[in-house]
C-alpha positions in Angstrom: 0.0 0.0 0.0 1.2 3.5 -0.9 0.1 6.9 0.5 -0.2 10.6 -0.4 0.2 13.6 1.8 -3.5 14.3 1.1 -4.3 11.0 2.9 -5.3 8.8 -0.1 -4.0 5.3 -0.3 -3.3 3.1 -3.3 -3.0 -0.7 -3.5 -1.9 -2.2 -6.8 -2.8 -5.6 -8.2 -1.2 -6.1 -11.6 -2.1 -2.9 -13.6 -5.1 -2.0 -11.5 -4.9 0.4 -8.6 -7.5 0.4 -5.8 -7.8 3.9 -4.2 -9.4 5.1 -1.0 -8.8 7.5 1.9 -6.7 6.6 5.0 -7.9 5.8 8.4 -6.5 9.2 9.5 -8.6 11.0 6.8 -11.7 9.1 7.8 -11.3 10.1 11.5 -10.7 13.7 10.6 -13.8 13.8 8.5 -16.1 12.4 11.1 -19.2 10.5 10.0 -19.3 10.3 6.2 -22.8 10.9 4.9 -22.3 11.0 1.1 -19.7 9.9 -1.4 -19.7 11.1 -5.1 -17.7 8.8 -7.3 -16.7 9.0 -10.9 -18.2 6.7 -13.5 -16.3 3.8 -15.1 -14.4 5.0 -18.2 -13.4 8.4 -16.8 -9.7 9.2 -17.3 -7.9 11.0 -14.4 -4.5 12.4 -14.0 -2.5 12.3 -10.7 -3.4 15.2 -8.6 -6.9 15.8 -10.1 -10.1 15.6 -8.2 -11.3 12.0 -8.2 -14.2 12.0 -5.8 -16.0 14.1 -3.2 -16.7 13.0 0.3 -19.2 14.8 2.5 -19.3 14.3 6.3 -21.2 15.9 9.1 -18.2 18.3 9.4 -17.4 19.2 5.8 -17.1 18.3 2.1 -13.7 17.3 0.9 -12.2 16.5 -2.4 -10.4 13.2 -2.9 -7.5 13.5 -5.4 -6.2 10.8 -7.7 -2.8 9.7 -6.4 -2.0 8.2 -9.8 -3.2 8.6 -13.4 -5.4 6.1 -15.1 -8.9 5.1 -16.3 -11.6 4.3 -13.8 -12.6 0.7 -14.3 -14.9 0.4 -11.3 -16.5 2.6 -8.7 -17.4 1.1 -5.3 -21.2 1.2 -5.3 -21.2 0.1 -1.7 -19.7 3.4 -0.4 -22.1 5.3 -2.6 -25.1 3.4 -1.0 -23.6 3.0 2.5 -21.2 5.9 3.0 -20.6 4.9 6.6 -18.5 2.0 5.1 -15.7 4.7 4.6 -15.6 5.2 8.4 -15.9 1.6 9.3 -13.3 0.2 6.8 -11.4 3.1 5.2 -8.4 1.0 4.1 -10.4 -2.1 3.1 -14.0 -2.3 2.0 -14.4 1.5 2.0 -12.3 1.9 -1.1 -13.5 4.4 -3.7 -12.4 3.4 -7.2 -10.2 1.0 -9.2 -8.1 2.6 -11.9 -6.2 0.9 -14.8 -2.8 2.5 -14.3 -1.5 4.8 -17.0 2.0 5.1 -15.6 3.1 2.7 -12.9 6.2 4.8 -12.3 4.0 7.4 -10.6 3.8 5.0 -7.7 7.4 5.7 -6.9 6.5 9.2 -5.8 4.1 7.9 -3.1 5.0 7.0 0.5 5.1 3.5 1.9 3.4 2.9 5.3 6.4 3.7 7.4 7.0 7.0 5.6 3.3 7.9 5.9 3.3 7.1 9.6 6.3 9.4 10.0 4.5 12.1 8.1 1.4 11.8 10.3 3.7 12.3 13.4 4.5 15.8 12.0 0.9 16.9 11.9 
């Protein structure tokens, strides 16, 4: 699993990246009440808005940590947004992307680096 400073995570299986928000992000948001996900087929570039998460506290953009084409959106989080709080780094994933450039993963943090980053916040 790889992480961004914006608290997104990426897990890669072959040429498909599963993307979600971290446990830290889910805790900061509070109770998630709505998730707006992109449709399959949408192309995104690293750093662009990928999804929107609304909680009882605020609405927040989720950015694509890597570039690619959306191959699947997680309908479960759209129908049951509380899944994001319950399992942010598992069943609460947002989308699966077909990677455009696997080398982009090299710019992301591993778990140890992410944990060190969190300690500075």
